[in-house]
Residue, then its C-alpha position, 0 to 999 in steps of 0.5 A: m606413052p607420055t602420060a597414063l591414059q584411061i577410058v571412063l565409061c558412064t551411062v546416062p538416061d538420054q543423049e541430051t544429058g550425055g551431051r551436057i556432061a560431055n561438053a562440060l568435061v571437054t570444055e574444062q579439059l577433064a577429057a579430050c573427047v567423049n563419044i556418046i553412044p545412044g540406044i543401049t539397053s541396060v539391065y541391072r539390079w537396083k534396090g532389090a529389083v531387076e530393072q531395064d532402061q534405055e540409056a546412052l553410053l559415054l566413052i570418055k578419053t582422059g588421063q588417069d591424073r584427071w580421075q578425081p576431078l572428072q568423077e566429081r564433075i560427072r557426079a555434080l552434073h549427073p541426074y542418077e543417085l549412083p551413076e556408073i563411072i568406071a575406068v579402064p586403062i589405055h595400054t597402047g594406041q596409035t601414037d599421034y592419037i595418044k599425043w593428041i589426047t595428052s595435048c588436050l588435057k593441058 
């Protein structure tokens, strides 16, 4: 693999917010692609109470070397006090797609 890649997961309150964040990340070459998955239900503990909300999930394809600026940009655009921003490494993938991701981050 040409560079270490990852998928960053980030929940957002709605598709509009997700689109705004996705557009900024791709435009600024912090991500090659962002999928917006609407209509997820999140159940979580927040400030001592169990909460349940409808959200959208962002799947952000990026390089591990983009982690710091990417998370800073998400934090700047995100309306949540503590947004979910977690990454999982991409260990392997279709060669041409991996090359495409890498080329989008230059």
